[in-house]
C-alpha positions as CSV (number, residue, x, y, z in Angstrom):
1,X,23.4,-2.5,-15.0
2,X,27.0,-2.6,-16.4
3,X,29.4,-0.2,-17.9
4,X,29.4,-1.2,-21.6
5,X,32.7,0.5,-22.5
6,X,36.3,-0.3,-21.6
7,X,36.9,3.0,-20.0
8,X,36.0,3.8,-16.4
9,X,32.9,6.0,-16.0
10,X,31.0,7.2,-12.9
11,X,27.7,7.5,-14.9
12,X,26.1,4.2,-13.7
13,X,27.3,4.7,-10.2
14,X,25.7,8.1,-10.0
15,X,22.5,6.9,-11.7
16,X,21.9,4.2,-9.2
17,X,23.3,6.1,-6.2
18,X,20.9,9.0,-6.9
19,X,18.0,6.7,-7.8
20,X,16.1,7.7,-4.8
21,X,15.8,11.2,-6.2
22,X,14.0,9.9,-9.3
23,X,11.9,7.5,-7.3
24,X,10.7,10.2,-4.9
25,X,9.8,12.5,-7.9
26,X,7.5,9.8,-9.3
27,X,6.1,8.8,-5.9
28,X,5.3,12.5,-5.1
29,X,3.4,12.8,-8.4
30,X,1.4,9.7,-7.6
31,X,0.7,11.0,-4.1
32,X,-0.5,14.3,-5.5
33,X,-2.7,12.3,-7.9
34,X,-1.2,14.4,-10.7
35,X,-1.8,11.9,-13.4
36,X,-5.4,11.5,-12.4
37,X,-6.0,15.2,-12.6
38,X,-4.2,15.4,-16.0
39,X,-6.4,12.6,-17.3
40,X,-9.5,14.6,-16.4
41,X,-8.4,17.8,-18.1
42,X,-6.2,16.2,-20.9
43,X,-3.5,18.9,-20.4
44,X,-2.7,21.6,-17.9
45,X,-0.2,24.5,-17.6
46,X,2.3,24.6,-14.7
47,X,0.3,27.4,-13.1
48,X,-2.9,25.4,-13.3
49,X,-1.1,22.4,-11.7
50,X,0.3,24.6,-9.0
51,X,-3.0,26.1,-8.1
52,X,-4.9,22.8,-8.2
53,X,-2.3,20.9,-6.0
54,X,-1.9,24.0,-3.7
55,X,1.9,24.0,-4.1
56,X,3.9,26.8,-2.5
57,X,7.3,26.2,-4.0
58,X,8.8,28.7,-6.5
59,X,7.8,28.5,-10.1
60,X,11.3,27.4,-11.0
61,X,11.1,24.4,-8.7
62,X,7.7,23.5,-10.0
63,X,9.2,23.5,-13.6
64,X,12.0,21.3,-12.3
65,X,9.5,18.8,-10.9
66,X,7.3,18.7,-14.0
67,X,10.2,18.7,-16.5
68,X,11.9,15.9,-14.6
69,X,8.7,13.9,-15.0
70,X,8.8,14.8,-18.7
71,X,12.4,13.7,-19.1
72,X,11.6,10.4,-17.4
73,X,8.8,9.9,-20.0
74,X,5.9,10.1,-17.5
75,X,4.6,13.4,-18.9
76,X,4.3,14.9,-22.4
77,X,5.1,18.5,-22.8
78,X,4.1,21.0,-25.5
79,X,5.8,24.4,-25.1
80,X,8.4,25.6,-22.6
81,X,8.3,26.9,-19.1
82,X,5.4,29.4,-18.7
83,X,3.9,28.4,-22.1
84,X,4.2,24.6,-21.5
85,X,1.2,22.4,-21.5
86,X,1.6,19.0,-19.7
87,X,-0.3,15.8,-20.3
88,X,0.0,12.2,-19.5
89,X,2.2,9.8,-21.4
90,X,0.6,6.6,-22.7
91,X,1.9,4.6,-19.7
92,X,0.9,7.0,-17.0
93,X,-2.5,7.6,-18.6
94,X,-3.1,3.9,-18.6
95,X,-1.6,2.8,-15.2
96,X,-1.6,5.8,-12.9
97,X,-5.1,7.3,-13.5
98,X,-7.1,6.3,-10.4
99,X,-10.3,6.3,-12.4
100,X,-9.2,3.5,-14.7
101,X,-9.5,-0.2,-13.7
102,X,-5.9,-0.6,-15.0
103,X,-4.6,1.7,-12.1
104,X,-1.5,0.1,-10.5
105,X,-0.5,3.1,-8.3
106,X,-1.6,1.4,-5.1
107,X,1.8,-0.2,-4.8
108,X,3.5,3.1,-5.5
109,X,1.3,4.7,-2.8
110,X,2.4,2.1,-0.3
111,X,6.0,2.6,-1.3
112,X,5.7,6.3,-0.7
113,X,3.7,6.1,2.6
114,X,5.5,3.1,4.2
115,X,8.4,1.5,2.4
116,X,10.3,4.6,1.4
117,X,11.2,5.4,5.0
118,X,11.8,1.8,6.0
119,X,14.3,1.1,3.2
120,X,16.5,3.8,4.8
121,X,17.2,1.1,7.4
122,X,18.4,-1.5,4.9
123,X,21.9,-1.6,6.4
124,X,20.5,-2.3,9.8
125,X,18.3,-5.0,8.4
126,X,21.3,-6.7,6.8
127,X,23.4,-6.4,9.9
128,X,20.8,-7.6,12.3
129,X,18.5,-9.8,10.2
130,X,15.5,-8.1,11.9
131,X,12.4,-6.4,10.4
132,X,12.6,-2.7,9.8
133,X,8.9,-1.8,9.4
134,X,6.2,-1.1,12.0
135,X,7.2,-4.2,13.9
136,X,10.6,-2.9,14.7
137,X,11.6,-2.5,18.3
138,X,9.0,-5.0,19.6
139,X,6.0,-3.9,17.6
140,X,3.4,-6.3,16.2
141,X,4.3,-8.4,13.1
142,X,3.3,-6.6,9.9
143,X,0.3,-8.8,9.0
144,X,-1.2,-8.5,12.5
145,X,-0.8,-4.7,12.3
146,X,-2.3,-4.5,8.9
147,X,-5.4,-6.5,9.7
148,X,-6.2,-4.5,12.8
149,X,-5.9,-1.1,11.0
150,X,-8.5,-0.6,8.3
151,X,-6.6,2.3,6.7
152,X,-3.3,0.4,6.6
153,X,-5.1,-2.7,5.4
154,X,-6.8,-0.9,2.5
155,X,-3.5,0.6,1.5
156,X,-1.9,-2.8,1.5
157,X,-4.7,-4.4,-0.4
158,X,-4.6,-1.6,-3.0
159,X,-0.9,-2.1,-3.3
160,X,-1.1,-5.8,-3.9
161,X,-3.9,-5.2,-6.4
162,X,-1.8,-2.6,-8.3
163,X,1.3,-4.7,-8.5
164,X,-0.5,-7.9,-9.6
165,X,-3.5,-6.9,-11.7
166,X,-1.6,-7.1,-15.0
167,X,-0.1,-10.5,-14.0
168,X,-3.5,-11.8,-13.0
169,X,-5.0,-10.8,-16.3
170,X,-2.1,-12.5,-18.1
171,X,-2.5,-15.7,-16.1
172,X,-6.2,-15.8,-16.7
173,X,-5.6,-15.6,-20.5
174,X,-2.3,-17.5,-20.9
175,X,-2.9,-20.6,-18.7
176,X,-5.2,-23.3,-20.2
177,X,-8.1,-23.5,-17.8
178,X,-10.3,-25.5,-20.2
179,X,-9.4,-28.9,-18.4
180,X,-10.6,-27.7,-15.0
181,X,-13.8,-26.6,-13.3
182,X,-12.9,-25.2,-9.8
183,X,-10.4,-22.5,-8.8
184,X,-9.2,-21.4,-5.4
185,X,-7.0,-18.3,-4.7
186,X,-5.4,-18.6,-1.3
187,X,-4.7,-15.2,0.3
188,X,-6.9,-13.8,-2.4
189,X,-7.1,-10.3,-0.8
190,X,-9.6,-8.1,-2.8
191,X,-10.5,-11.0,-5.1
192,X,-9.0,-9.7,-8.3
193,X,-7.3,-13.0,-9.4
194,X,-10.5,-15.0,-9.0
195,X,-12.4,-12.3,-10.8
196,X,-10.0,-12.2,-13.7
197,X,-10.1,-16.0,-14.1
198,X,-13.9,-16.0,-14.1
199,X,-14.0,-13.1,-16.6
200,X,-11.8,-14.9,-19.1
201,X,-12.9,-18.5,-18.4
202,X,-16.7,-19.1,-18.3
203,X,-16.2,-22.7,-17.3
204,X,-14.5,-21.9,-14.0
205,X,-16.2,-21.7,-10.6
206,X,-13.9,-19.6,-8.4
207,X,-13.3,-19.0,-4.7
208,X,-11.2,-16.2,-3.2
209,X,-10.0,-17.2,0.3
210,X,-8.6,-14.8,2.9
211,X,-9.1,-13.4,6.4
212,X,-12.5,-12.0,7.4
213,X,-11.2,-8.4,7.3
214,X,-11.0,-8.4,3.5
215,X,-14.1,-10.3,2.7
216,X,-16.1,-7.1,2.2
217,X,-13.4,-5.8,-0.3
218,X,-13.5,-9.1,-2.2
219,X,-17.3,-9.0,-2.4
220,X,-17.1,-5.4,-3.7
221,X,-14.7,-6.5,-6.4
222,X,-17.0,-9.4,-7.4
223,X,-20.0,-7.1,-7.7
224,X,-18.0,-4.5,-9.6
225,X,-17.0,-7.0,-12.3
226,X,-20.4,-8.6,-12.3
227,X,-19.1,-12.2,-11.7
228,X,-21.1,-13.2,-8.7
229,X,-22.5,-16.2,-10.6
230,X,-18.9,-17.6,-10.8
231,X,-17.0,-16.1,-7.9
232,X,-17.5,-16.3,-4.1
233,X,-15.5,-15.0,-1.2
234,X,-14.8,-17.4,1.7
235,X,-13.2,-16.3,5.0
236,X,-10.4,-18.4,6.5
237,X,-6.8,-18.4,7.8
238,X,-4.4,-20.2,5.5
239,X,-2.2,-21.1,8.5
240,X,-4.8,-22.7,10.7
241,X,-7.6,-23.8,8.3
242,X,-7.6,-26.5,5.7
243,X,-7.9,-25.2,2.1
244,X,-11.2,-25.7,0.3
245,X,-10.9,-28.4,-2.4
246,X,-10.3,-27.1,-6.0
247,X,-8.8,-28.3,-9.3
248,X,-6.5,-25.3,-9.5
249,X,-5.1,-23.5,-6.4
250,X,-3.1,-20.3,-6.6
251,X,-1.1,-18.0,-4.3
252,X,-0.2,-14.5,-5.6
253,X,2.7,-12.9,-3.7
254,X,2.1,-15.3,-0.7
255,X,5.0,-17.8,-0.6
256,X,7.7,-15.1,-0.6
257,X,6.4,-13.6,2.7
258,X,7.6,-16.7,4.6
259,X,10.6,-18.8,5.5
260,X,11.3,-22.1,3.8
261,X,9.5,-24.1,6.5
262,X,6.3,-22.2,6.0
263,X,6.6,-22.2,2.2
264,X,6.7,-26.0,2.3
265,X,3.7,-26.1,4.8
266,X,1.6,-23.9,2.5
267,X,2.5,-25.9,-0.6
268,X,1.7,-29.1,1.3
269,X,-1.8,-27.8,2.2
270,X,-2.4,-26.9,-1.4
271,X,-1.3,-30.4,-2.5
272,X,-3.7,-32.0,0.1
273,X,-6.6,-29.9,-1.3
274,X,-5.9,-30.8,-4.9
275,X,-7.3,-33.9,-6.8
276,X,-4.9,-36.1,-8.8
277,X,-4.1,-34.0,-11.9
278,X,-4.8,-30.8,-10.0
279,X,-2.5,-27.8,-10.3
280,X,-0.8,-25.4,-7.8
281,X,0.4,-22.0,-9.2
282,X,2.5,-19.4,-7.4
283,X,2.7,-16.0,-8.9
284,X,5.8,-14.1,-7.8
285,X,8.8,-12.1,-9.0
286,X,10.6,-15.4,-9.5
287,X,14.4,-14.9,-9.6
288,X,16.2,-16.4,-12.6
289,X,18.2,-19.5,-11.8
290,X,21.5,-17.7,-12.6
291,X,20.5,-14.8,-10.4
292,X,21.8,-12.2,-12.9
293,X,18.7,-10.9,-14.8
294,X,15.7,-10.4,-12.5
295,X,17.0,-7.5,-10.4
296,X,13.4,-6.6,-9.3
297,X,13.0,-10.1,-7.9
298,X,16.2,-9.7,-5.9
299,X,15.1,-6.3,-4.6
300,X,11.6,-7.7,-3.7
301,X,13.4,-10.4,-1.7
302,X,15.3,-7.7,0.2
303,X,11.9,-6.0,0.8
304,X,10.9,-9.2,2.5
305,X,13.8,-8.7,4.9
306,X,12.5,-5.2,5.6
307,X,8.9,-6.5,6.1
308,X,9.2,-10.0,7.5
309,X,12.9,-10.7,8.3
310,X,12.9,-14.3,7.1
311,X,10.7,-14.2,4.0
312,X,12.5,-14.3,0.6
313,X,11.9,-14.6,-3.1
314,X,13.1,-17.6,-4.9
315,X,14.2,-19.2,-8.2
316,X,12.4,-21.7,-10.3
317,X,15.0,-24.3,-9.2
318,X,14.0,-23.6,-5.6
319,X,10.3,-24.0,-6.4
320,X,11.0,-27.2,-8.4
321,X,12.9,-28.7,-5.4
322,X,10.1,-27.9,-3.0
323,X,7.4,-29.3,-5.3
324,X,9.3,-32.6,-5.8
325,X,9.9,-32.8,-2.0
326,X,6.1,-32.5,-1.4
327,X,5.2,-35.0,-4.1
328,X,4.1,-33.0,-7.2
329,X,4.8,-35.0,-10.4
330,X,6.1,-32.1,-12.5
331,X,6.6,-28.4,-12.7
332,X,6.8,-25.6,-15.3
333,X,7.1,-21.9,-15.5
334,X,5.0,-19.3,-17.4
335,X,6.1,-15.7,-17.9
336,X,3.5,-13.1,-17.2
337,X,4.3,-9.4,-17.3
338,X,7.6,-7.7,-16.5
339,X,9.6,-9.5,-13.8
340,X,6.7,-11.7,-12.7
341,X,6.2,-15.4,-13.5
342,X,3.8,-18.2,-12.6
343,X,5.5,-21.3,-11.4
344,X,3.3,-24.3,-11.7
345,X,3.3,-27.7,-10.0
346,X,1.1,-30.6,-11.2
347,X,-0.2,-33.3,-8.8
């Protein structure tokens, strides 16, 4: 974000510097499930909201909270102060109502419950190069902790589903699957990507592949979307097990968790499991090659510092270099939604 005038102004400095205020207002609303409650009732007064959420702040501070959400565009407002009726905006009604399949608030829930506090240690992470999450000070690495704690794991899986469901739907519709028959999603979590590919491509037989702890969640997704004839969940460890063979192999928000050595190892395992003419697809917040546009990708890469220490997000040029090093014949990039792209390597 740049100052577009020739005169000095503190506006952008203050906007970014106080950004955590705005962030926490939205995260608190998600944590309260405010948008879900509003979707059920269509509109509510401040008093009704206060009573429903059991808030003990002053009326003035409640108005400040709701009107800030209105100013940000997350709420609509009819009336003023005591007479105001609040309702969801189009975006919040679509993406932050927990009762809709389009709900993407899982990532925001994880940001509120975990990442918000950890990001307060960004300076320490940059100084030391060490993780700043639950693994700090000798704790277990994040993925070991997640897969041992059902509550943490569910929150993480919901977060990954929330941040990626729009991109998975976009890939399922934008990529030409007509030339292929079998599909494997490595690190498939709750099975959403396999489900979306099956839903939009009746020719595809899909497998979602992840650790045993998430198999039940994946099967629940498969049943929910009624695609059991096309999709199956298979348990395995993508570090220690060979990948099942498939024409198309994907990884959604997997490569960025790891250092370059492990990125190459995972891409090599995908290459080995593909037939000639097969396709490997990574879905990430791919940073633009000039590193001046996709700020979300840069921030996500810093989040990998917080979470894993040596994981990082990357550019298409990085991906292209790794793909050629492994032996893929060509690469391409496909924009999905927002800051997310699919980078594609053809064997």
